[in-house]
SERO-4910 file (N, C-alpha, C, O; in steps of 0.05 Angstrom, whole numbers):
BEGIN
 pado doro    nc1    nc2    nc3   cac1   cac2   cac3    cc1    cc2    cc3    oc1    oc2    oc3
  Met    A     55    175   -298     56    159   -274     57    178   -250     73    197   -250
  Glu    A     41    173   -231     39    191   -208     45    176   -182     39    152   -181
  Gly    A     55    190   -163     61    178   -136     52    197   -115     45    220   -120
  Arg    A     52    187    -90     43    204    -67     66    206    -47     80    186    -41
  Gly    A     70    230    -37     91    235    -17     80    235     11     57    226     16
  Arg    A     97    245     31     88    245     59     65    264     63     48    259     80
  Gly    A     64    286     49     43    306     53     18    299     39     -2    313     40
  Gly    A     17    277     26     -7    269     12     -9    282    -15    -28    275    -30
  Gly    A      9    300    -23      7    313    -49     19    296    -71     34    277    -65
  Gly    A     12    301    -95     21    285   -117     47    296   -129     50    321   -129
  Tyr    A     64    279   -139     89    287   -152     88    276   -180     77    255   -186
  Arg    A    100    292   -197    102    282   -224    126    264   -227    148    270   -217
  Ala    A    121    242   -240    143    222   -243    162    232   -265    154    241   -286
  Arg    A    188    228   -257    208    235   -277    227    211   -279    231    196   -260
  Asn    A    237    208   -302    257    187   -306    283    196   -293    291    219   -295
  Asn    A    296    177   -281    322    182   -268    342    187   -290    348    170   -306
  Ser    A    353    210   -289    373    217   -308    400    209   -298    404    206   -274
  Pro    A    419    205   -316    446    198   -307    458    219   -289    474    212   -272
  Gly    A    450    243   -291    461    264   -274    451    263   -246    463    274   -227
  Asp    A    428    249   -241    417    247   -214    428    223   -199    424    222   -175
  Ser    A    440    205   -212    448    180   -199    470    186   -178    471    173   -157
  His    A    488    204   -184    510    209   -165    500    224   -141    515    225   -121
  Arg    A    476    236   -142    466    250   -118    447    232   -102    434    242    -84
  Gly    A    446    207   -109    428    189    -94    400    196    -99    383    195    -81
  Gly    A    393    203   -124    367    211   -131    347    188   -129    354    165   -129
  Ser    A    323    195   -128    301    175   -126    282    180   -148    283    200   -163
  Ala    A    263    161   -150    243    164   -171    224    187   -165    212    199   -183
  Phe    A    222    193   -139    204    215   -131    221    237   -120    234    233    -99
  Lys    A    221    260   -131    237    283   -124    219    307   -124    200    310   -139
  Arg    A    227    326   -106    213    352   -106    221    367   -131    243    363   -141
  Pro    A    203    384   -140    210    399   -165    233    419   -158    235    429   -136
  Arg    A    249    424   -178    271    442   -175    260    471   -172    237    476   -181
  Pro    A    274    489   -161    264    517   -159    261    528   -187    273    520   -207
  Ser    A    244    549   -188    236    560   -214    259    575   -227    260    576   -252
  His    A    278    586   -210    299    601   -223    319    582   -235    326    561   -224
  Ser    A    328    589   -258    345    570   -274    374    575   -271    391    560   -280
  His    A    382    598   -257    410    605   -255    424    589   -233    449    589   -232
  Ser    A    409    576   -216    422    560   -194    421    531   -202    400    520   -207
  Ser    A    444    519   -202    446    491   -209    451    474   -184    455    449   -187
  Thr    A    450    486   -160    456    471   -136    431    459   -125    412    474   -119
  Pro    A    429    433   -121    404    422   -110    401    429    -80    421    435    -66
  His    A    377    429    -71    370    436    -44    360    412    -29    345    396    -41
  Ser    A    369    409     -3    359    387     13    333    394     26    324    417     25
  Phe    A    321    374     38    295    378     51    297    395     75    278    408     83
  Ala    A    321    397     88    324    412    112    322    442    107    314    457    125
  His    A    327    451     81    326    480     76    298    488     67    293    512     64
  His    A    281    469     64    253    475     57    251    494     33    234    511     32
  Gly    A    269    490     14    266    505    -12    274    534    -10    266    550    -26
  Asn    A    291    541     11    299    569     14    322    575     -6    344    563     -3
  Pro    A    318    592    -26    339    596    -46    363    611    -36    384    610    -49
  Ser    A    361    624    -13    384    639     -2    405    621      9    428    630     11
  Met    A    399    596     17    418    578     29    431    562      6    417    548     -9
  Lys    A    457    564      4    472    551    -17    494    535     -5    516    546     -1
  Pro    A    490    509      0    511    494     13    537    493     -3    558    494      8
  Met    A    535    490    -29    559    489    -45    575    514    -44    600    514    -44
  Ala    A    561    537    -43    575    562    -41    589    565    -15    611    576    -13
  Lys    A    577    554      7    589    556     33    615    539     34    635    548     44
  Arg    A    613    515     23    637    498     22    659    511      6    682    509     13
  Arg    A    651    525    -16    672    538    -32    685    561    -17    709    566    -19
  Lys    A    668    575      0    679    597     15    698    587     36    719    600     42
  Leu    A    692    565     49    709    553     69    735    544     56    757    549     68
  Asn    A    734    532     33    758    524     19    776    547     12    801    545     13
  Asp    A    764    570      5    779    593     -1    793    605     23    816    614     21
  Ser    A    779    603     47    792    614     71    815    597     80    834    608     92
  Asn    A    815    571     74    837    554     81    862    560     64    885    555     73
  Asn    A    857    570     41    879    576     23    888    605     24    891    619      4
  Leu    A    893    614     50    901    642     53    930    645     43    945    625     43
  Pro    A    938    668     37    966    673     29    984    671     53    975    675     76
  Ala    A   1009    666     49   1028    661     71   1031    686     88   1036    683    112
  Ala    A   1028    710     77   1032    735     92   1010    738    113   1015    749    134
  Ala    A    986    727    107    963    731    126    963    710    148    950    714    168
  Ser    A    978    688    144    978    667    165    994    676    189   1011    693    187
  Val    A    988    664    212   1001    672    238   1022    651    244   1017    627    245
  Asp    A   1046    660    248   1068    643    255   1071    642    285   1077    663    297
  Ser    A   1067    619    296   1069    616    326   1097    619    335   1102    625    359
  Thr    A   1117    614    317   1145    615    326   1156    644    324   1178    649    333
  Ala    A   1140    662    312   1150    689    309   1150    703    335   1135    695    353
  Pro    A   1166    724    339   1167    739    364   1140    753    369   1125    757    351
  Ala    A   1136    760    395   1109    771    403   1104    797    389   1081    804    385
  Ser    A   1125    812    382   1121    838    370   1110    836    342   1096    854    332
  Thr    A   1116    813    327   1107    810    300   1081    795    298   1070    793    276
  Met    A   1071    784    321   1046    769    320   1022    787    318   1021    808    332
  Asp    A   1003    779    301    978    794    298    957    782    315    945    762    308
  Ile    A    952    794    338    932    783    357    908    800    356    909    824    361
  Ser    A    885    787    349    861    802    346    849    809    373    838    831    377
  Lys    A    850    790    393    839    796    420    862    797    440    880    780    438
  Pro    A    861    815    458    883    817    478    882    793    497    860    787    508
  Ser    A    904    780    501    905    757    519    906    767    548    914    789    553
  Lys    A    898    749    566    898    756    594    927    758    603    944    741    599
  Ser    A    933    780    617    960    785    626    966    767    649    949    763    667
  Thr    A    990    755    649    997    737    671   1006    754    695   1017    775    692
  Pro    A   1000    744    719   1006    760    743   1036    763    746   1052    744    741
  Ser    A   1044    786    754   1072    791    757   1083    776    780   1069    770    799
  Ala    A   1108    769    779   1121    753    799   1122    769    825   1130    792    825
  Val    A   1115    755    848   1115    769    874   1144    771    883   1160    753    881
  Ser    A   1150    795    894   1178    799    902   1185    781    926   1167    773    941
  Ser    A   1210    775    929   1219    758    950   1215    770    977   1209    756    997
  Asn    A   1218    797    980   1213    810   1006   1185    807   1015   1180    800   1038
  Trp    A   1166    811    997   1138    808   1004   1132    779   1011   1116    774   1030
  Gln    A   1143    760    997   1139    732   1004   1149    726   1032   1135    713   1048
  Arg    A   1172    737   1039   1183    732   1066   1166    745   1088   1160    733   1108
  Leu    A   1157    770   1083   1140    784   1102   1113    770   1105   1103    768   1128
  Arg    A   1102    761   1083   1076    748   1085   1078    722   1101   1059    715   1115
  Thr    A   1100    708   1098   1104    683   1113   1107    689   1143   1097    674   1159
  Glu    A   1120    711   1149   1124    718   1177   1099    729   1190   1093    723   1213
  Ile    A   1083    744   1175   1059    757   1186   1036    737   1188   1022    737   1209
  Ala    A   1032    722   1168   1009    704   1167   1011    683   1189   1033    670   1191
  Pro    A    990    678   1205    992    657   1225    992    630   1213    981    626   1191
  Ala    A   1004    612   1227   1005    584   1216    977    572   1216    964    572   1237
  Ala    A    969    562   1194    942    550   1192    942    523   1205    960    507   1202
  Ala    A    921    519   1220    918    493   1234    913    471   1214    898    475   1194
  Pro    A    925    448   1218    920    426   1199    890    418   1199    878    415   1220
  Val    A    880    414   1176    852    407   1172    850    377   1168    862    366   1150
  Asp    A    834    364   1185    829    336   1182    806    332   1163    783    339   1169
  Ala    A    812    319   1141    791    315   1121    769    296   1131    746    297   1123
  Asn    A    777    277   1148    758    257   1157    742    266   1182    723    253   1190
  Ala    A    750    289   1193    736    299   1217    708    308   1211    703    320   1190
  Ala    A    690    302   1229    662    310   1225    659    340   1230    674    350   1247
  Pro    A    641    353   1217    638    382   1222    628    387   1250    612    372   1261
  Ala    A    639    408   1262    632    415   1290    602    423   1292    593    439   1276
  Lys    A    589    411   1311    560    418   1315    558    441   1334    573    443   1354
  Pro    A    539    459   1330    536    482   1348    526    472   1376    510    454   1377
  Thr    A    537    484   1397    529    477   1424    501    486   1430    494    510   1425
  Pro    A    483    469   1440    456    477   1446    455    499   1467    474    500   1484
  Trp    A    435    515   1467    434    538   1486    431    528   1514    441    541   1533
  Trp    A    417    506   1519    413    497   1547    440    486   1558    444    488   1582
  Val    A    457    475   1541    483    466   1551    500    490   1559    514    490   1580
  Lys    A    499    512   1543    514    536   1550    503    548   1576    518    558   1593
  Lys    A    477    547   1580    464    558   1604    473    543   1629    480    555   1649
  Asp    A    472    516   1627    481    500   1650    510    504   1656    518    505   1679
  Ala    A    527    506   1636    555    511   1640    560    538   1654    577    540   1671
  Ala    A    545    558   1645    548    585   1658    539    584   1687    552    596   1704
  Lys    A    517    570   1693    508    568   1721    528    553   1738    534    561   1760
  Lys    A    540    531   1727    560    516   1742    584    533   1747    595    533   1770
  Lys    A    593    548   1728    616    566   1732    610    587   1753    628    593   1769
  Leu    A    586    598   1752    578    618   1772    578    606   1800    587    619   1819
  Arg    A    567    582   1803    566    569   1829    595    564   1840    600    569   1863
  Glu    A    612    554   1822    640    549   1831    654    575   1839    669    576   1858
  Gln    A    648    597   1824    660    622   1831    650    632   1858    666    642   1874
  Gln    A    624    630   1863    613    639   1888    623    622   1911    629    633   1933
  Ala    A    626    596   1907    636    578   1928    665    586   1935    673    586   1958
  Ala    A    681    592   1914    709    599   1919    711    625   1934    728    628   1952
  Glu    A    693    645   1927    693    670   1941    685    667   1970    697    679   1988
  Glu    A    665    650   1975    656    645   2002    678    632   2019    683    639   2042
  Ala    A    691    612   2006    712    598   2021    736    617   2027    747    615   2048
  Gln    A    742    635   2008    764    653   2013    757    673   2035    773    679   2052
  Ala    A    732    683   2034    724    702   2054    723    689   2082    731    701   2102
  Ala    A    713    664   2082    712    650   2107    740    644   2118    744    646   2142
  Thr    A    758    638   2100    786    633   2109    798    658   2121    813    657   2141
  Glu    A    793    681   2108    804    706   2118    794    712   2146    808    723   2163
  Asn    A    768    706   2150    756    712   2176    762    691   2197    764    697   2221
  Val    A    766    666   2188    768    644   2207    796    638   2215    801    632   2239
  Thr    A    814    641   2197    842    631   2203    857    650   2221    880    644   2228
  Lys    A    845    672   2230    858    690   2249    849    681   2277    827    688   2285
  Pro    A    866    668   2292    858    659   2319    852    683   2337    863    704   2335
  His    A    833    677   2355    826    697   2375    849    701   2394    865    683   2398
  Ser    A    852    724   2405    875    730   2421    876    714   2447    897    710   2459
  Ile    A    853    704   2456    852    689   2481    862    661   2478    868    647   2497
  Phe    A    864    652   2453    873    624   2448    903    623   2444    915    639   2430
  Asp    A    915    604   2457    943    599   2455    947    571   2445    933    553   2454
  Ala    A    967    566   2428    971    540   2416    978    519   2438    974    495   2433
  Gln    A    988    527   2460    996    509   2481    973    502   2500    976    484   2517
  Lys    A    951    516   2499    929    511   2518    912    487   2509    911    480   2486
  Lys    A    899    476   2529    880    454   2524    852    465   2523    847    487   2532
  Val    A    834    449   2513    806    458   2511    794    462   2538    780    482   2542
  Asp    A    801    446   2557    790    449   2584    798    475   2597    782    488   2611
  Asp    A    823    484   2591    832    509   2603    818    533   2590    812    553   2603
  Val    A    813    531   2564    800    553   2550    772    557   2560    763    580   2564
  Leu    A    758    535   2563    730    537   2572    726    540   2602    704    546   2611
  Asp    A    748    537   2617    746    539   2646    725    520   2657    706    528   2670
  Val    A    729    494   2650    709    474   2657    705    471   2687    683    465   2696
  Lys    A    726    476   2702    724    471   2731    703    489   2744    690    481   2763
  Asn    A    700    513   2734    681    532   2746    654    532   2731    636    548   2738
  Ala    A    651    516   2711    626    515   2695    604    502   2711    609    484   2726
  Leu    A    580    511   2706    556    500   2719    547    475   2704    545    475   2679
  Ser    A    541    453   2719    532    429   2707    502    429   2704    487    417   2720
  Glu    A    493    444   2684    464    446   2679    459    444   2649    477    450   2633
  Val    A    435    437   2642    428    435   2614    422    463   2604    405    477   2615
  Thr    A    435    470   2582    431    497   2570    418    494   2543    413    472   2533
  Asp    A    412    517   2531    399    517   2505    417    507   2483    408    499   2461
  Val    A    443    507   2488    463    497   2469    478    475   2482    489    478   2504
  Val    A    479    451   2469    493    428   2479    510    417   2457    503    419   2433
  Ala    A    532    404   2464    550    392   2445    551    362   2450    551    353   2473
  Leu    A    551    346   2429    549    317   2431    572    304   2416    580    313   2395
  Asp    A    582    282   2427    602    265   2413    598    236   2422    594    231   2446
  Cys    A    601    218   2403    598    190   2409    622    174   2400    637    183   2382
  Glu    A    627    152   2413    648    133   2406    635    107   2398    616     98   2409
  Met    A    646     94   2377    635     70   2366    656     47   2367    680     52   2370
  Val    A    646     23   2366    662     -1   2363    652    -16   2339    630    -12   2329
  Gly    A    669    -35   2329    663    -50   2304    651    -77   2309    661    -92   2326
  Val    A    629    -83   2295    617   -110   2297    613   -120   2268    619   -105   2249
  Gly    A    603   -144   2265    598   -155   2239    624   -166   2226    643   -171   2240
  Val    A    623   -169   2200    646   -180   2186    669   -161   2187    667   -138   2178
  Asp    A    691   -170   2198    716   -155   2201    712   -129   2217    728   -111   2215
  Gly    A    690   -128   2232    686   -104   2249    680    -79   2232    685    -57   2241
  Ala    A    669    -82   2208    664    -59   2190    640    -43   2198    638    -20   2191
  Glu    A    621    -55   2212    596    -41   2220    600    -28   2248    611    -41   2266
  Ser    A    591     -4   2250    595     11   2275    570     11   2292    548     14   2282
  Val    A    574      7   2318    552      9   2338    560     27   2361    584     31   2365
  Leu    A    541     38   2375    546     57   2396    559     43   2420    551     22   2428
  Ala    A    580     57   2430    594     47   2454    595     67   2477    596     59   2500
  Gln    A    595     93   2470    596    114   2491    584    140   2480    587    146   2457
  Val    A    570    155   2498    557    180   2491    566    201   2512    566    195   2536
  Cys    A    573    224   2502    581    246   2520    567    272   2510    568    278   2487
  Ile    A    556    287   2529    542    312   2523    553    333   2542    555    329   2566
  Val    A    561    357   2531    569    379   2548    551    403   2542    540    405   2521
  Asn    A    548    420   2562    532    444   2558    548    466   2546    572    462   2539
  Glu    A    536    490   2542    550    511   2528    573    523   2544    589    538   2533
  His    A    576    516   2569    599    524   2585    622    504   2584    643    509   2595
  Gly    A    617    481   2572    637    460   2570    636    439   2591    653    421   2592
  Ala    A    616    441   2609    614    422   2631    600    396   2621    581    398   2605
  Val    A    609    373   2630    597    348   2622    571    344   2637    571    345   2662
  Ile    A    549    341   2622    523    337   2635    513    308   2630    493    300   2642
  Tyr    A    527    294   2613    519    266   2608    543    251   2596    554    260   2576
  Asn    A    550    229   2608    572    212   2598    567    183   2605    569    176   2629
  Gln    A    560    167   2586    551    140   2591    561    121   2570    560    126   2546
  Arg    A    570     97   2579    578     75   2561    553     57   2557    535     56   2574
  Val    A    554     43   2535    530     28   2526    537     -2   2523    558     -9   2512
  Gln    A    519    -19   2533    523    -47   2529    516    -55   2500    496    -45   2489
  Thr    A    533    -71   2488    528    -79   2460    515   -107   2460    522   -124   2476
  Val    A    495   -110   2443    481   -135   2440    498   -154   2422    499   -178   2428
  Glu    A    509   -144   2401    525   -160   2383    553   -164   2393    563   -149   2410
  Arg    A    566   -184   2383    593   -190   2391    612   -170   2378    611   -166   2354
  Val    A    629   -157   2394    647   -137   2385    671   -150   2372    684   -166   2385
  Ile    A    677   -142   2347    700   -153   2333    724   -134   2336    747   -143   2340
  Asp    A    719   -108   2335    741    -89   2337    733    -67   2356    713    -52   2352
  Tyr    A    747    -64   2378    741    -43   2398    752    -16   2390    744      4   2401
  Arg    A    770    -15   2371    782     10   2361    793     27   2385    788     51   2387
  Thr    A    807     14   2402    817     26   2426    835     50   2421    834     70   2435
  Gln    A    851     49   2400    869     71   2394    855     96   2386    866    118   2389
  Tyr    A    830     94   2378    814    117   2371    791    123   2391    787    146   2399
  Ser    A    777    102   2400    754    105   2417    761    105   2447    747    117   2463
  Gly    A    783     92   2454    790     90   2482    773     69   2497    774     68   2521
  Ile    A    758     53   2482    740     33   2493    755      7   2495    769     -1   2477
  Arg    A    751     -7   2519    763    -33   2523    740    -53   2530    718    -44   2536
  Pro    A    745    -78   2528    723    -98   2532    709    -94   2559    685    -97   2560
  Arg    A    723    -89   2580    710    -86   2607    692    -62   2609    675    -61   2626
  Asp    A    697    -42   2591    681    -17   2593    652    -21   2584    634     -5   2591
  Leu    A    646    -43   2570    619    -47   2559    604    -68   2575    583    -79   2566
  Lys    A    614    -75   2598    600    -95   2615    581    -81   2634    585    -57   2641
  Ala    A    560    -95   2642    540    -83   2660    552    -77   2688    544    -57   2700
  His    A    570    -94   2697    581    -90   2724    600    -66   2726    607    -58   2748
  Thr    A    608    -55   2703    625    -31   2702    609     -6   2698    621     15   2695
  Gly    A    583     -8   2698    565     15   2695    554     20   2668    539     39   2664
  Ala    A    559      3   2648    547      6   2621    517      1   2622    508    -18   2636
  Leu    A    502     17   2608    473     15   2608    463      4   2581    477      5   2561
  Pro    A    439     -8   2582    427    -17   2557    423      5   2537    420     29   2544
  Phe    A    423     -2   2512    421     18   2490    395     33   2492    395     58   2489
  Ala    A    372     20   2497    346     33   2497    345     55   2519    334     76   2515
  Gln    A    357     49   2542    357     69   2564    374     93   2556    366    116   2560
  Val    A    397     88   2546    415    110   2538    401    127   2516    403    152   2516
  Gln    A    389    114   2497    375    128   2475    354    147   2486    351    170   2477
  Lys    A    338    137   2505    316    153   2517    327    177   2532    316    199   2529
  Glu    A    348    173   2548    359    195   2564    372    217   2546    369    240   2551
  Val    A    386    209   2525    398    228   2507    376    244   2492    379    268   2489
  Ala    A    355    230   2484    333    244   2470    320    266   2487    313    287   2477
  Glu    A    318    260   2513    306    280   2531    325    304   2535    315    327   2538
  Ile    A    351    300   2535    370    322   2539    371    340   2515    371    365   2518
  Ile    A    372    329   2492    376    346   2467    350    356   2456    350    370   2436
  Asp    A    327    349   2468    301    357   2457    299    387   2456    303    401   2477
  Asn    A    294    398   2433    290    427   2428    314    443   2436    312    466   2445
  Lys    A    338    432   2433    363    446   2439    380    449   2413    377    433   2394
  Ile    A    397    469   2413    416    472   2391    438    451   2396    451    452   2416
  Leu    A    441    433   2377    460    410   2380    485    416   2363    483    419   2339
  Val    A    508    416   2377    533    422   2364    550    396   2364    548    380   2383
  Gly    A    565    393   2343    583    369   2341    597    368   2315    594    386   2298
  His    A    613    347   2312    628    343   2287    618    317   2274    620    296   2287
  Ala    A    608    318   2250    596    295   2236    573    284   2253    573    260   2260
  Leu    A    554    301   2259    531    293   2276    514    272   2263    500    257   2277
  Ser    A    514    270   2237    498    250   2223    506    222   2232    489    204   2235
  Asn    A    532    217   2236    541    191   2245    533    185   2274    525    163   2281
  Asp    A    534    206   2291    527    202   2319    497    197   2322    489    179   2336
  Leu    A    480    212   2308    452    208   2309    444    181   2297    425    168   2306
  Lys    A    458    173   2276    452    146   2265    458    124   2285    443    105   2287
  Ala    A    480    126   2300    487    106   2320    466    106   2343    460     85   2354
  Leu    A    456    130   2349    435    132   2370    407    125   2360    389    122   2376
  Met    A    404    123   2334    378    118   2321    359    140   2329    336    135   2336
  Leu    A    368    165   2327    352    189   2333    353    208   2310    370    207   2293
  Thr    A    334    226   2310    333    248   2291    332    274   2306    324    275   2329
  His    A    340    296   2292    339    323   2305    332    343   2283    340    340   2261
  Pro    A    316    364   2290    308    384   2270    333    396   2257    353    402   2270
  Arg    A    331    400   2231    354    410   2216    362    438   2225    385    445   2226
  His    A    342    455   2231    348    483   2239    362    485   2266    371    506   2273
  Leu    A    363    462   2281    376    462   2307    403    448   2306    416    445   2327
  Leu    A    412    440   2283    438    426   2281    460    446   2274    456    463   2256
  Arg    A    483    444   2288    506    461   2282    530    441   2279    544    435   2299
  Asp    A    534    432   2255    554    411   2250    578    424   2237    577    436   2216
  Thr    A    601    421   2251    626    433   2240    635    419   2215    652    430   2200
  Ala    A    625    395   2209    632    381   2184    614    389   2161    621    384   2138
  Arg    A    591    403   2167    573    411   2146    573    441   2141    561    450   2122
  Tyr    A    585    456   2159    587    485   2155    606    492   2132    630    486   2134
  Arg    A    595    504   2111    610    507   2086    637    522   2090    657    513   2078
  Pro    A    639    544   2105    665    557   2107    686    540   2121    710    546   2119
  Leu    A    678    519   2135    698    501   2148    705    477   2131    721    460   2139
  Gln    A    694    475   2107    700    452   2090    722    459   2071    725    482   2063
  Arg    A    737    439   2063    758    443   2043    747    444   2015    758    456   1997
  Ala    A    723    431   2011    709    431   1986    680    423   1993    675    412   2014
  Pro    A    661    428   1975    633    420   1980    631    391   1988    640    373   1973
  Lys    A    619    385   2010    615    358   2021    641    344   2027    642    319   2028
  Lys    A    663    359   2031    688    347   2038    699    362   2063    713    381   2060
  Pro    A    692    352   2087    700    367   2111    729    362   2119    741    342   2111
  His    A    739    380   2135    764    376   2148    761    360   2173    739    357   2184
  Ala    A    783    348   2183    782    334   2208    779    354   2231    788    377   2229
  Leu    A    766    346   2253    762    363   2275    789    372   2287    792    395   2295
  Arg    A    808    355   2288    835    362   2299    848    384   2282    860    402   2293
  Tyr    A    845    382   2256    856    403   2238    843    430   2243    856    450   2243
  Leu    A    817    430   2246    802    455   2249    810    469   2275    814    493   2276
  Thr    A    810    454   2297    817    466   2323    846    476   2323    851    497   2335
  Lys    A    864    462   2310    892    471   2310    895    495   2292    910    513   2299
  Thr    A    882    495   2269    886    517   2250    871    542   2258    882    564   2256
  Ile    A    847    539   2267    830    562   2273    834    572   2302    837    596   2307
  Leu    A    834    554   2320    834    561   2349    862    560   2361    867    572   2382
  Gly    A    880    545   2348    906    542   2360    906    523   2383    923    525   2401
  Val    A    887    505   2384    884    486   2406    889    458   2396    880    450   2375
  Thr    A    904    442   2412    911    415   2404    893    395   2419    889    397   2443
  Ile    A    882    377   2403    864    356   2414    873    329   2403    890    327   2385
  Gln    A    861    308   2415    864    280   2405    894    272   2405    903    260   2386
  Glu    A    907    277   2426    935    268   2430    933    240   2444    930    239   2468
  Gly    A    934    219   2428    931    192   2439    902    183   2435    890    189   2414
  Glu    A    891    169   2454    863    159   2452    844    183   2453    848    203   2467
  His    A    822    179   2437    801    200   2436    785    201   2462    779    181   2474
  Asp    A    779    225   2470    761    230   2492    736    243   2482    739    265   2471
  Pro    A    713    232   2484    689    244   2472    683    271   2484    672    288   2470
  Ala    A    689    275   2509    684    302   2522    702    323   2509    693    345   2504
  Glu    A    727    316   2503    745    335   2491    736    341   2462    737    365   2455
  Asp    A    727    322   2447    717    327   2420    692    344   2420    689    362   2404
  Ala    A    674    340   2439    650    356   2441    656    385   2448    644    403   2437
  Arg    A    675    389   2466    683    416   2473    697    430   2450    694    454   2446
  Ala    A    713    415   2435    726    428   2412    706    438   2391    709    460   2381
  Ala    A    686    421   2385    665    430   2367    649    454   2378    642    472   2363
  Leu    A    645    454   2405    631    476   2417    648    502   2415    637    524   2411
  Leu    A    674    500   2419    691    523   2416    690    535   2387    689    559   2384
  Leu    A    690    518   2367    689    527   2340    662    541   2335    661    562   2322
  Tyr    A    641    531   2346    615    543   2342    614    571   2355    604    590   2344
  Lys    A    625    573   2379    625    598   2393    642    619   2379    635    643   2378
  His    A    664    610   2368    682    628   2354    669    639   2328    675    662   2320
  Leu    A    652    623   2315    640    631   2290    610    635   2292    596    636   2272
  Lys    A    600    639   2316    571    639   2321    556    660   2305    536    654   2293
  Lys    A    567    684   2304    553    706   2290    549    700   2260    527    701   2250
  Asp    A    571    693   2247    569    687   2218    554    661   2213    540    659   2194
  Trp    A    557    642   2231    544    616   2228    514    619   2229    499    608   2213
  Glu    A    504    634   2249    475    638   2252    463    653   2228    441    647   2219
  Arg    A    478    672   2218    468    687   2194    467    668   2170    448    668   2155
  Trp    A    488    652   2166    488    632   2144    465    612   2147    453    605   2127
  Met    A    461    603   2172    439    584   2176    412    596   2171    394    582   2161
  Lys    A    409    621   2178    383    634   2173    377    636   2143    355    631   2134
  Glu    A    398    644   2128    394    645   2099    388    618   2087    371    615   2069
  Lys    A    402    598   2097    398    571   2086    370    561   2092    357    549   2074
  Met    A    360    564   2116    333    555   2123    312    571   2108    291    560   2101
  Gly    A    317    597   2103    298    613   2087    296    602   2059    274    601   2048
  Lys    A    318    594   2047    317    582   2020    301    556   2021    286    550   2002
  Leu    A    306    539   2041    292    514   2043    262    518   2046    246    504   2034
  Arg    A    254    537   2062    225    543   2065    213    552   2039    190    545   2032
  Gly    A    228    569   2024    217    578   1998    214    555   1979    195    554   1964
  Gln    A    233    536   1979    230    513   1961    206    496   1969    193    485   1952
  Arg    A    202    493   1995    178    477   2004    152    490   1995    134    476   1987
  Lys    A    151    516   1997    126    530   1990    121    526   1960     98    522   1952
  Lys    A    142    528   1944    138    524   1915    129    496   1909    113    491   1891
  Ala    A    139    476   1924    132    448   1919    104    443   1928     90    427   1915
  Val    A     94    456   1949     67    451   1959     47    467   1945     23    460   1944
  Ala    A     54    490   1934     35    508   1921     21    494   1899     33    480   1883
  Pro    A     -6    497   1897    -21    484   1875    -15    496   1848     -9    520   1846
  Ala    A    -16    480   1828    -10    489   1801    -33    507   1792    -56    502   1796
  Lys    A    -25    529   1778    -44    548   1767    -58    536   1743    -45    525   1725
  Ser    A    -85    539   1743   -100    528   1720    -98    547   1697   -110    541   1676
***
């Protein structure tokens, strides 16, 4: 009887012997190896290699388990009697207490680490550049303010704290003529809701000698809510036609003719020109509220009274405001700082012209 295996080869049929039943034998078995001295069957995994003897391996393992007592290792025996084939890793020696104390004192305290905190992102280069520019600008402004304070806060010897502006300028002997430098000051009254809106009530112009060349009150078209007498010195009768007040359009025209092409000096001139509804070239404006060395901070001017008292030692605005007095005080400040002011103005206008040229220049193709 013949059968076929997986490889397609034929096997000779053998009767299952009683000796094969305990090995789970089958009707179809591979032939035993040709050597007769080995009685150990081989599995298919060994592919008939006579050198592999599973039974011999199992016997060898059984023999190794039955070692004599002298060869076994006693874990409870002292370390000197233990037979260790591989050297164990030596445990680190205990750190001395002195070194522990010194290390604690020397090592800086580690900052607590927040496990939930997001990792810090690197600062972009443009942010660092802007911060550096801002810091440089602030440093330059502080240096300019300090230098200006050193130069400005020393009153001129001719000024005395007890003198008035009129005495300093010698107004009585001044010529009443229009000069290349004029000083302007205006007084306003309140109209509209709660008198919050300001309109022109009086205009005063003095020449560079301090003499008044124009002083006129203005008729108001709107109903005045607040005359601000404690500051402006204006009363209701002062704005009537029969007391000499002129219409706004006439006053505006006359003032424009006087200040035309003149250096205009004053304090907060933007407010005065707004009330007059006039404009003036920037390079001809000398505003004590806009001159950087006279400011407490950028775009934060000092009061005119503080400047004249601190720099010139002259007291103004005791009681009701007089526009002529305020105009002369601004003129005094300009004359005292004229040299540095004109140099600063020249540099400023040069920068503005350069910016305009860059803005107007055509783009390169």
